[in-house]
C-alpha positions as a printed NumPy array, in Angstrom:
array([[ 85.732,  81.966, 110.686],
       [ 88.884,  83.313, 110.678],
       [ 91.117,  84.755, 107.609],
       [ 93.55 ,  81.03 , 106.466],
       [ 96.622,  81.5  , 108.873],
       [ 99.033,  81.724, 106.209],
       [ 96.87 ,  85.378, 105.121],
       [ 97.377,  86.798, 108.899],
       [100.976,  85.274, 108.925],
       [102.837,  85.484, 105.975],
       [105.909,  82.579, 106.701],
       [104.254,  80.345, 108.869],
       [107.539,  78.498, 108.967],
       [108.557,  81.87 , 111.161],
       [105.888,  80.841, 113.126],
       [107.403,  77.685, 113.522],
       [108.377,  77.587, 117.946],
       [105.046,  79.956, 118.648],
       [101.752,  79.437, 119.876],
       [101.222,  81.032, 116.613],
       [ 97.766,  78.901, 116.278],
       [ 96.388,  79.857, 119.599],
       [ 97.909,  83.578, 119.421],
       [ 95.916,  84.048, 115.457],
       [ 92.616,  82.879, 117.622],
       [ 92.555,  84.824, 120.29 ],
       [ 93.549,  87.98 , 118.326],
       [ 90.935,  87.668, 115.675],
       [ 88.354,  87.032, 117.963],
       [ 88.862,  89.759, 120.431],
       [ 89.819,  92.418, 117.441],
       [ 86.961,  91.891, 115.813],
       [ 84.441,  91.384, 118.802],
       [ 85.57 ,  94.945, 120.065],
       [ 86.308,  96.943, 117.252],
       [ 83.245,  99.316, 116.719],
       [ 83.804,  99.794, 112.786],
       [ 83.856,  96.988, 111.086],
       [ 86.632,  96.414, 108.392],
       [ 86.143,  98.157, 104.609],
       [ 83.746,  96.303, 101.919],
       [ 86.5  ,  95.535,  98.536],
       [ 84.428,  97.643,  95.476],
       [ 84.115,  95.009,  92.968],
       [ 82.75 ,  96.924,  90.389],
       [ 83.525,  99.859,  88.917],
       [ 82.574, 103.455,  87.709],
       [ 83.648, 104.713,  84.296],
       [ 84.172, 107.606,  86.147],
       [ 84.754, 109.346,  89.271],
       [ 85.756, 112.907,  89.963],
       [ 89.166, 111.716,  92.115],
       [ 91.336, 108.638,  91.872],
       [ 93.422, 108.174,  95.102],
       [ 96.399, 105.766,  94.064],
       [ 97.396, 103.667,  97.215],
       [ 95.725, 103.817, 100.37 ],
       [ 98.435, 104.639, 103.169],
       [ 99.427, 107.509, 105.737],
       [ 98.399, 109.626, 102.936],
       [ 96.038, 108.168, 100.338],
       [ 93.426, 107.136, 103.097],
       [ 93.105, 110.713, 104.796],
       [ 92.361, 111.841, 101.708],
       [ 90.416, 109.84 , 100.575],
       [ 88.608, 110.713, 103.716],
       [ 88.36 , 114.688, 103.626],
       [ 87.772, 114.24 ,  99.759],
       [ 84.627, 112.196,  99.993],
       [ 83.08 , 114.213, 103.205],
       [ 82.385, 116.684,  99.798],
       [ 78.823, 114.785,  99.083],
       [ 78.75 , 115.224,  95.258],
       [ 82.726, 113.755,  94.654],
       [ 82.481, 110.458,  93.845],
       [ 86.473, 109.05 ,  95.118],
       [ 88.282, 105.718,  94.263],
       [ 90.886, 104.249,  96.314],
       [ 93.324, 102.045,  95.147],
       [ 95.305,  99.835,  97.514],
       [ 97.982,  97.153,  96.296],
       [ 97.554,  94.892,  99.154],
       [ 94.971,  94.09 , 100.798],
       [ 93.515,  94.638, 104.467],
       [ 95.   ,  95.091, 108.332],
       [ 96.13 ,  91.653, 109.896],
       [ 95.447,  90.265, 113.292],
       [ 98.882,  90.042, 113.748],
       [ 99.411,  93.148, 112.853],
       [ 97.065,  95.188, 115.381],
       [ 99.834,  94.144, 118.278],
       [101.621,  96.643, 118.49 ],
       [104.546,  94.313, 120.009],
       [104.478,  92.032, 117.649],
       [105.867,  94.779, 115.287],
       [108.876,  93.594, 114.015],
       [106.423,  90.152, 113.464],
       [105.37 ,  92.478, 109.776],
       [108.273,  93.104, 107.996],
       [108.937,  90.357, 104.951],
       [105.323,  88.833, 104.892],
       [102.507,  89.353, 102.744],
       [101.35 ,  93.395, 104.202],
       [104.786,  93.889, 102.842],
       [106.834,  95.003, 100.073],
       [110.135,  93.425, 101.29 ],
       [112.24 ,  95.694,  99.374],
       [115.775,  95.03 ,  99.604],
       [118.849,  97.831,  98.355],
       [120.653,  97.852,  95.983],
       [124.455,  95.765,  97.579],
       [125.319,  99.162,  99.535],
       [129.642,  99.862,  99.249],
       [130.574, 101.446, 102.664],
       [127.4  , 100.366, 104.245],
       [125.204,  97.619, 105.404],
       [128.017,  95.333, 105.232],
       [126.479,  92.821, 107.891],
       [123.029,  92.13 , 106.097],
       [123.543,  89.235, 103.069],
       [124.458,  90.732,  99.794],
       [125.414,  94.372, 101.335],
       [121.812,  95.184, 101.168],
       [119.446,  97.243, 103.796],
       [116.032,  95.695, 103.864],
       [112.872,  98.006, 103.341],
       [110.07 ,  97.558, 105.11 ],
       [106.998,  98.892, 102.653],
       [103.363,  98.616, 103.466],
       [101.355,  96.726, 101.263],
       [ 98.133,  96.891, 102.395],
       [ 95.354,  99.01 , 103.684],
       [ 96.578, 101.152, 105.554],
       [100.353, 101.333, 104.477],
       [103.283, 101.734, 106.418],
       [101.06 , 102.79 , 109.226],
       [100.997,  99.445, 109.751],
       [103.812,  98.109, 109.975],
       [105.597, 100.896, 111.741],
       [106.398, 101.44 , 114.913],
       [103.89 , 103.817, 116.097],
       [105.838, 106.26 , 117.071],
       [103.707, 110.006, 116.897],
       [106.785, 112.85 , 115.901],
       [105.98 , 115.524, 113.657],
       [109.684, 117.246, 113.104],
       [110.834, 119.995, 113.968],
       [110.094, 123.682, 112.902],
       [113.207, 124.52 , 111.677],
       [112.476, 121.484, 108.419],
       [109.092, 123.216, 107.681],
       [110.581, 126.77 , 107.676],
       [113.619, 125.646, 105.495],
       [110.615, 124.634, 103.105],
       [108.616, 126.762, 102.725],
       [111.747, 128.399, 101.632],
       [111.552, 127.443,  98.16 ],
       [107.63 , 125.885,  98.669],
       [104.994, 128.981,  99.826],
       [102.151, 127.67 , 102.932],
       [103.956, 124.908, 104.192],
       [106.101, 126.22 , 107.26 ],
       [105.4  , 125.163, 110.176],
       [102.573, 128.07 , 111.577],
       [101.501, 126.65 , 108.319],
       [101.955, 123.193, 108.909],
       [100.404, 122.756, 112.724],
       [ 97.345, 123.431, 112.455],
       [ 96.887, 120.783, 109.759],
       [ 98.765, 118.299, 113.042],
       [ 96.493, 119.331, 115.191],
       [ 93.399, 118.569, 112.63 ],
       [ 93.954, 114.95 , 113.052],
       [ 94.54 , 114.051, 116.556],
       [ 92.651, 113.044, 118.939],
       [ 95.115, 112.607, 121.918],
       [ 94.454, 111.085, 125.344],
       [ 96.227, 111.898, 127.481],
       [ 94.933, 115.335, 129.926],
       [ 98.187, 116.282, 130.976],
       [100.187, 116.727, 127.19 ],
       [ 96.035, 117.359, 125.625],
       [ 96.334, 120.527, 127.816],
       [ 98.54 , 122.276, 125.502],
       [ 96.208, 122.786, 122.943],
       [ 98.689, 125.524, 121.235],
       [100.691, 122.501, 120.504],
       [ 97.345, 119.38 , 120.407],
       [ 94.834, 118.809, 119.687],
       [ 91.916, 116.017, 120.473],
       [ 88.152, 114.801, 119.011],
       [ 90.404, 114.365, 115.586],
       [ 90.64 , 110.429, 113.463],
       [ 93.997, 110.295, 114.768],
       [ 93.898, 108.182, 118.357],
       [ 97.607, 109.161, 119.588],
       [ 98.852, 108.027, 123.621],
       [101.145, 106.732, 125.856],
       [101.801, 103.026, 125.344],
       [ 99.838, 101.297, 128.373],
       [103.012,  99.353, 129.813],
       [106.543, 100.814, 130.424],
       [109.585,  99.122, 132.033],
       [111.625, 100.739, 134.895],
       [114.15 , 100.648, 132.177],
       [112.186, 104.302, 130.575],
       [112.615, 105.367, 133.933],
       [116.447, 104.95 , 133.955],
       [116.107, 106.346, 130.027],
       [114.622, 108.858, 130.978],
       [116.844, 109.776, 133.797],
       [119.673, 109.2  , 132.272],
       [119.146, 112.004, 130.015],
       [118.797, 114.104, 133.645],
       [122.15 , 113.311, 134.112],
       [123.241, 114.281, 129.718],
       [121.423, 117.474, 130.822],
       [118.226, 116.733, 128.674],
       [115.067, 117.786, 129.776],
       [111.992, 115.761, 130.112],
       [110.042, 117.308, 127.491],
       [106.846, 116.809, 125.132],
       [109.058, 116.64 , 121.803],
       [105.942, 117.449, 119.262],
       [105.573, 120.806, 121.692],
       [107.495, 124.153, 121.617],
       [111.15 , 122.382, 121.926],
       [112.093, 119.873, 120.326],
       [115.498, 118.619, 122.183],
       [114.772, 116.478, 124.967],
       [114.136, 112.446, 126.52 ],
       [110.37 , 111.497, 126.464],
       [107.941, 108.288, 126.903],
       [107.071, 107.89 , 123.077],
       [103.36 , 109.038, 122.528],
       [101.72 , 106.19 , 119.578],
       [ 99.392, 105.554, 117.433],
       [ 97.782, 103.061, 119.203],
       [ 93.883, 102.91 , 120.364],
       [ 92.686, 100.188, 122.939],
       [ 95.9  ,  98.129, 123.451],
       [ 95.588,  98.347, 119.845],
       [ 97.904,  99.935, 116.533],
       [ 96.255, 102.953, 115.452],
       [ 96.549, 102.792, 111.032],
       [ 95.366, 105.264, 109.257],
       [ 92.903, 102.264, 107.934],
       [ 91.742, 102.138, 111.097],
       [ 91.697, 105.978, 112.047],
       [ 90.625, 106.689, 108.27 ],
       [ 88.575, 104.689, 106.748],
       [ 87.151, 102.346, 108.981],
       [ 84.898, 105.175, 110.275],
       [ 83.64 , 105.993, 106.872],
       [ 83.077, 102.519, 105.499],
       [ 79.914, 103.194, 104.348],
       [ 79.938, 106.812, 102.236],
       [ 78.209, 105.986,  99.191],
       [ 81.135, 108.54 ,  96.829],
       [ 83.858, 105.901,  98.389],
       [ 84.549, 102.991,  96.554],
       [ 87.817, 101.467,  97.89 ],
       [ 89.314,  98.648,  95.79 ],
       [ 92.116,  96.475,  97.821],
       [ 94.233,  94.384,  95.919],
       [ 94.708,  96.546,  92.878],
       [ 98.091,  96.92 ,  90.999],
       [ 98.751, 100.511,  89.534],
       [100.106,  99.956,  86.019],
       [100.138, 103.557,  84.91 ],
       [ 98.61 , 106.245,  84.908],
       [ 96.645, 107.102,  81.285],
       [ 98.345, 110.815,  80.152],
       [ 96.583, 112.602,  77.326],
       [ 99.81 , 113.053,  74.921],
       [ 98.124, 116.417,  73.435],
       [ 97.034, 118.441,  76.686],
       [ 99.491, 117.015,  78.981],
       [ 96.59 , 116.035,  81.559],
       [ 96.153, 112.762,  83.707],
       [ 93.013, 111.312,  82.452],
       [ 92.731, 107.55 ,  83.755],
       [ 93.821, 105.179,  86.161],
       [ 94.91 , 102.051,  84.203],
       [ 95.822,  99.045,  87.41 ],
       [ 94.894,  95.769,  87.94 ],
       [ 92.359,  93.232,  90.303],
       [ 92.383,  90.124,  90.425],
       [ 93.737,  88.958,  86.687],
       [ 91.903,  91.592,  84.639],
       [ 93.3  ,  94.955,  83.79 ],
       [ 90.538,  98.143,  84.62 ],
       [ 91.031, 102.22 ,  83.219],
       [ 88.996, 104.498,  84.981],
       [ 88.5  , 107.899,  83.93 ],
       [ 89.527, 110.675,  86.856],
       [ 87.097, 113.769,  85.963],
       [ 89.15 , 115.777,  88.043],
       [ 92.336, 114.657,  89.838],
       [ 94.144, 112.26 ,  90.059],
       [ 96.647, 111.918,  93.053],
       [ 99.105, 109.452,  93.563],
       [100.323, 108.259,  97.389],
       [102.018, 105.507,  97.447],
       [104.714, 106.504,  98.671],
       [108.746, 107.203,  98.928],
       [109.457, 104.063,  96.737],
       [106.067, 103.521,  94.865],
       [105.03 , 106.952,  93.698],
       [108.163, 107.323,  92.083],
       [107.758, 104.489,  90.565],
       [104.311, 104.726,  89.108],
       [104.975, 108.05 ,  87.348],
       [108.412, 107.019,  85.166],
       [105.719, 104.289,  84.23 ],
       [103.926, 106.524,  83.455],
       [106.214, 108.692,  81.015],
       [107.118, 111.159,  83.634],
       [111.035, 111.447,  84.429],
       [114.116, 111.232,  83.5  ],
       [114.006, 110.987,  78.988],
       [116.757, 108.919,  78.889],
       [115.385, 106.547,  81.774],
       [112.781, 106.422,  80.495],
       [114.171, 105.88 ,  76.111],
       [115.621, 102.857,  77.418],
       [112.652, 100.756,  78.274],
       [110.501, 101.906,  75.283],
       [108.48 , 104.715,  77.522],
       [106.686, 107.957,  76.073],
       [107.768, 110.67 ,  78.1  ],
       [105.398, 112.698,  78.835],
       [107.165, 115.143,  80.674],
       [111.244, 115.373,  81.58 ],
       [111.452, 116.1  ,  85.586],
       [113.883, 114.401,  88.499],
       [111.601, 111.423,  89.101],
       [113.105, 109.1  ,  92.007],
       [116.026, 111.8  ,  93.097],
       [116.595, 112.803,  96.209],
       [115.914, 110.043,  98.043],
       [116.557, 110.419, 101.913],
       [116.944, 107.744, 104.769],
       [117.437, 108.055, 108.372],
       [119.692, 105.626, 108.894],
       [121.069, 103.809, 112.702],
       [122.916, 102.155, 114.485],
       [120.87 ,  99.252, 114.793],
       [123.306,  96.676, 117.357],
       [124.397,  98.631, 119.262],
       [123.645,  96.332, 122.787],
       [123.845,  96.44 , 126.573],
       [123.279,  93.861, 129.003],
       [121.276,  94.165, 132.201],
       [121.565,  92.055, 135.156],
       [117.136,  93.09 , 136.102],
       [114.176,  90.835, 134.069],
       [113.419,  93.57 , 132.155],
       [113.675,  92.708, 128.528],
       [112.16 ,  91.632, 125.875],
       [112.951,  87.759, 125.823],
       [110.607,  84.721, 123.959],
       [109.366,  83.829, 127.6  ],
       [108.451,  87.145, 128.465],
       [106.064,  88.188, 125.346],
       [105.19 ,  84.506, 124.066],
       [103.783,  82.727, 126.908],
       [100.068,  82.032, 127.307],
       [ 98.577,  84.422, 130.912],
       [100.613,  87.11 , 128.601],
       [ 98.946,  86.01 , 125.653],
       [ 94.952,  86.027, 127.465],
       [ 95.831,  89.512, 129.286],
       [ 96.73 ,  91.491, 126.185],
       [ 93.669,  89.529, 124.867],
       [ 90.937,  90.294, 127.784],
       [ 92.749,  93.775, 129.448],
       [ 93.983,  94.801, 126.027],
       [ 97.363,  95.237, 128.417],
       [101.017,  93.709, 129.381],
       [103.732,  93.311, 127.095],
       [101.845,  93.58 , 124.243],
       [101.633,  96.647, 123.985],
       [104.605,  98.072, 123.623],
       [105.624,  99.411, 120.513],
       [108.019,  96.537, 119.736],
       [109.753,  97.072, 122.07 ],
       [110.26 , 100.987, 122.385],
       [109.851, 102.562, 125.474],
       [111.074, 105.34 , 124.333],
       [112.565, 108.335, 122.301],
       [115.235, 111.43 , 122.645],
       [116.436, 114.18 , 120.521],
       [119.659, 115.577, 120.872],
       [122.874, 117.637, 119.45 ],
       [125.828, 117.034, 118.694],
       [128.587, 119.082, 117.719],
       [127.643, 119.742, 114.523],
       [124.274, 120.954, 114.96 ],
       [122.918, 124.11 , 113.701],
       [122.047, 126.648, 117.004],
       [118.988, 126.488, 118.388],
       [116.419, 123.946, 118.452],
       [117.02 , 121.968, 115.495],
       [118.992, 119.095, 116.297],
       [120.204, 116.099, 114.286],
       [120.533, 112.755, 116.039],
       [117.123, 110.438, 117.588],
       [117.291, 107.536, 119.407],
       [114.599, 104.753, 119.825],
       [115.433, 103.073, 123.249],
       [114.569,  99.38 , 122.637],
       [113.229,  96.552, 125.778],
       [115.085,  94.456, 123.263],
       [117.723,  93.611, 120.558],
       [118.486,  91.104, 117.342],
       [119.146,  88.097, 119.968],
       [115.586,  88.569, 121.744],
       [112.973,  85.743, 120.68 ],
       [116.035,  83.936, 119.973],
       [116.997,  86.05 , 117.739],
       [114.352,  84.522, 114.622],
       [112.395,  87.228, 113.819],
       [115.28 ,  90.131, 114.176],
       [117.095,  87.303, 112.182],
       [115.222,  86.857, 109.945],
       [113.588,  90.268, 109.413],
       [117.008,  92.53 , 108.914],
       [119.113,  89.315, 107.129],
       [122.106,  90.065, 109.341],
       [124.868,  87.609, 107.501],
       [124.915,  84.065, 109.221],
       [128.545,  84.018, 110.652],
       [128.14 ,  87.865, 112.316],
       [125.011,  86.233, 113.763],
       [126.9  ,  83.625, 115.024],
       [130.364,  85.322, 116.366],
       [128.185,  87.995, 118.173],
       [124.518,  87.748, 118.988],
       [123.994,  84.146, 120.076],
       [125.912,  84.235, 122.959],
       [123.455,  86.286, 123.716],
       [119.712,  84.827, 122.789],
       [117.208,  85.252, 125.521],
       [119.416,  87.124, 127.834],
       [118.122,  90.816, 129.967],
       [118.683,  93.448, 127.266],
       [118.319,  96.295, 125.836],
       [119.173,  98.435, 123.116],
       [119.44 , 102.514, 122.133],
       [119.897, 103.265, 118.262],
       [121.434, 106.171, 117.771],
       [119.605, 108.18 , 114.444],
       [121.016, 110.303, 111.186],
       [118.205, 112.788, 111.457],
       [119.057, 115.257, 108.372],
       [121.631, 112.824, 106.303],
       [123.345, 115.016, 103.589],
       [123.864, 111.936, 100.892],
       [121.465, 112.101,  98.24 ],
       [120.062, 108.145,  96.553],
       [118.187, 107.554,  93.845],
       [114.416, 105.197,  92.626],
       [115.234, 103.612,  89.049],
       [113.153, 101.637,  87.37 ],
       [113.915,  97.316,  86.804],
       [111.421,  97.882,  84.053],
       [108.736,  99.053,  82.278],
       [106.483,  95.762,  84.042],
       [104.668,  97.131,  87.394],
       [105.003,  94.572,  88.72 ],
       [109.032,  94.251,  89.328],
       [110.416,  96.275,  92.   ],
       [112.425,  99.299,  91.331],
       [116.205,  99.726,  92.056],
       [116.498, 101.029,  95.461],
       [120.544, 103.081,  96.318],
       [120.108, 104.804,  98.943],
       [124.445, 105.689,  98.371],
       [124.21 , 105.739, 102.315],
       [127.259, 107.386, 103.417],
       [128.68 , 109.174, 100.74 ],
       [128.508, 112.267, 100.596],
       [131.312, 114.106,  99.726],
       [132.476, 116.205, 103.508],
       [132.032, 112.815, 105.217],
       [129.382, 114.36 , 107.854],
       [126.825, 111.826, 107.501],
       [129.   , 109.639, 109.44 ],
       [130.986, 111.687, 111.304],
       [126.899, 112.712, 113.04 ],
       [126.54 , 109.349, 113.257],
       [129.524, 107.848, 115.711],
       [128.97 , 111.403, 117.146],
       [125.512, 109.977, 118.098],
       [126.764, 106.218, 118.724],
       [130.442, 107.766, 121.667],
       [126.619, 109.871, 123.415],
       [124.492, 106.351, 123.448],
       [127.962, 104.984, 125.226],
       [127.88 , 107.64 , 127.585],
       [124.157, 107.765, 128.395],
       [124.883, 104.04 , 129.293],
       [126.971, 105.043, 132.303],
       [125.037, 106.939, 133.592],
       [123.861, 106.381, 137.42 ],
       [120.183, 105.535, 136.955],
       [121.691, 103.136, 133.553],
       [123.817, 101.14 , 137.027],
       [120.951, 101.213, 139.109],
       [119.927,  98.292, 136.457],
       [123.149,  96.949, 136.198],
       [123.494,  97.854, 133.125],
       [126.634,  97.003, 130.68 ],
       [127.464,  97.25 , 127.401],
       [128.27 ,  94.33 , 125.308],
       [132.394,  94.698, 124.751],
       [132.941,  92.615, 122.977],
       [134.412,  93.331, 119.081],
       [132.365,  93.197, 116.162],
       [133.239,  91.172, 113.329],
       [134.671,  93.078, 110.23 ],
       [136.097,  95.668, 113.514],
       [138.821,  93.784, 114.649],
       [141.188,  95.744, 112.384],
       [140.449,  99.28 , 114.264],
       [141.591, 100.194, 118.012],
       [138.031,  99.463, 119.988],
       [136.009, 102.618, 120.864],
       [137.509, 104.842, 118.504],
       [135.932, 107.017, 115.579],
       [137.32 , 104.363, 113.121],
       [136.132, 101.752, 115.321],
       [132.446, 103.737, 115.832],
       [132.891, 104.632, 111.651],
       [133.115, 100.715, 110.513],
       [130.191,  99.858, 113.013],
       [128.257, 102.271, 111.973],
       [128.946, 100.734, 108.327],
       [128.282,  96.867, 109.504],
       [125.383,  97.352, 110.975],
       [123.568,  99.569, 108.787],
       [120.033,  99.817, 109.978],
       [117.232, 101.711, 107.566],
       [114.965, 103.554, 110.24 ],
       [112.17 , 103.541, 106.958],
       [111.768, 107.075, 106.766],
       [112.655, 106.921, 103.536],
       [111.336, 110.423, 101.31 ],
       [111.817, 112.863,  98.452],
       [111.901, 111.272,  95.531],
       [109.141, 113.105,  93.806],
       [110.416, 116.548,  95.44 ],
       [107.917, 119.753,  95.564],
       [109.746, 122.844,  94.456],
       [109.19 , 125.662,  92.209],
       [112.27 , 124.594,  89.562],
       [111.14 , 121.205,  87.689],
       [114.843, 121.208,  87.291],
       [114.799, 120.213,  90.355],
       [111.705, 119.308,  91.703],
       [109.263, 117.297,  90.33 ],
       [105.454, 118.811,  91.807],
       [104.707, 122.216,  92.951],
       [104.108, 123.731,  96.321],
       [100.27 , 122.782,  95.977],
       [101.642, 119.455,  94.838],
       [100.431, 119.424,  91.236],
       [103.065, 117.348,  88.882],
       [105.003, 120.07 ,  86.92 ],
       [103.74 , 120.147,  83.031],
       [101.024, 117.724,  83.756],
       [ 97.883, 119.212,  84.497],
       [ 95.019, 116.48 ,  86.855],
       [ 97.936, 114.831,  88.77 ],
       [ 99.032, 115.856,  92.392],
       [101.948, 113.549,  94.273],
       [101.252, 113.524,  97.701],
       [103.354, 111.036, 100.527],
       [106.952, 111.739, 102.015],
       [108.566, 111.602,  98.393],
       [107.559, 114.945,  98.492],
       [109.645, 116.485, 101.39 ],
       [112.392, 118.498,  99.938],
       [114.601, 117.206, 102.573],
       [113.169, 114.456, 105.213],
       [112.074, 116.013, 108.872],
       [113.379, 115.411, 111.639],
       [111.783, 112.886, 113.162],
       [109.395, 109.775, 112.368],
       [107.638, 110.326, 108.844],
       [104.21 , 109.171, 109.729],
       [102.514, 111.736, 111.196],
       [104.373, 113.859, 109.079],
       [102.212, 111.916, 106.261],
       [ 99.096, 112.182, 107.302],
       [ 99.917, 115.742, 107.821],
       [100.618, 115.933, 103.524],
       [ 97.15 , 114.162, 103.516],
       [ 95.072, 116.654, 105.14 ],
       [ 97.172, 119.956, 103.615],
       [ 96.406, 118.388,  99.952],
       [ 93.089, 118.116, 100.635],
       [ 92.514, 121.241, 101.845],
       [ 94.289, 122.609,  98.59 ],
       [ 91.996, 120.508,  96.208],
       [ 88.777, 121.719,  98.015],
       [ 89.537, 125.343,  97.687],
       [ 90.313, 124.62 ,  93.647],
       [ 87.63 , 123.057,  92.643],
       [ 84.789, 124.1  ,  95.464],
       [ 84.281, 127.405,  93.728]])
């Protein structure tokens, strides 16, 4: 019998207008029957001691658990606060349905003074995966590694993290199934755990996108190879038409290893640190209403993500002394935990209309024939990456010399008004007055959008505790567009103007594309299409692309960094952090695959230390 529908769909009221239960049973029977690797078994009893405890089974933690249990003598406990993946999360085309469900931490930022103004209380939604596989279960599955210069910059203060150092770890994980990509063996691999391939479904719009890029002077290229600047059909973490999360890629194939214990719905309360030796000795966590404390013989690896990793460290006594003291938390290490928060902020509401039937609409995506085609053949619109059909990296006038673009685009054959706007509207929290004035007239019409994304923000935010209760969400303040020189906003304005120019190329004219030129609510006092107008639009419809990073920064100086180049927490023995929180600067692209790379690399570091 399938799991309860509420467990699969989260908020059932959001699904009211769709054939949800048809979807539910068809998806369940299809994927459970066709998946050759069954679901993992949840651990309910625990040893007193494991060699390693990994906290967080997301994009990095799942990899670490896999690689450490390759050593037969090492017993590993993997803790995950959420449950297993759902049937809906398997379906690439339903990626936008997963936010604010029971597999999402459903975080929000604090109110922003100069961003997120179109959303309720000026707060941006921050989805984070609370599920086996973490945010690799919620994301839009784009396989992107970032730029060579990102890693070379990291290596200036962190030996061993240059591009040449990390490239083998990208290749190690990869099982690329597109022959024309996989043939470039200098940059790509086959046979790894992570399946990578182009989405099966493409509309003619993506041809316009690629050709439009050529008209603008950019090549159609593999942006994960020698050069990044250019346009491409995205590579995706997908397999057999379904999402390939890190749970599917790295955990299901090894679920029967006797030295691996996976405990779901297990909320870490704190890491137990011996105050005399300053060594992490155990993990304290909650499962089924009971509190457990389990020892780690060798190390504890925190892979809870950019929001939850700093929260857990602070609850454990690692962080700013004055901040921890305000909650009565005994200090174990005075480190800048929760500082250096970065995110790829974007303009998400820029809409283009067209006179061709190529966009995402309710009738096109949620009809029974489309569902049956997907269920039987793993084909059709539901294999698309939530409507994301193209990606590009371009350089504005502010970008440095060479191949180091400062703007990324996600080209999407959907908009906030697609499928009646029900999911997009709910997921983003857009204000009713703005929805009614700007997007409601567009409901269920053919549209597309190009989302310009700032790749290297200068603004820095913070994660802080709201209380010493591990159940309480932390305080998230990204401080969008607060850099002193205003370069974040200026760069994104240039990216927005490029998007408008791209939409006017001959390639897009051939599909009848036209910019939706209604003035955005709140920006009426600015002259349309000027820099000031675009700045207003961006400040209103500021979209978090969910590439949060940097809150447990890697670096050599404990005054400015939390972990060293081996990802060991400064001043605390037996404790590492491994996830996107360690990034000194966020990479110039999507962060899921770099998080997987971090898992591969830290696993080798751990083996090098203990396999003597």
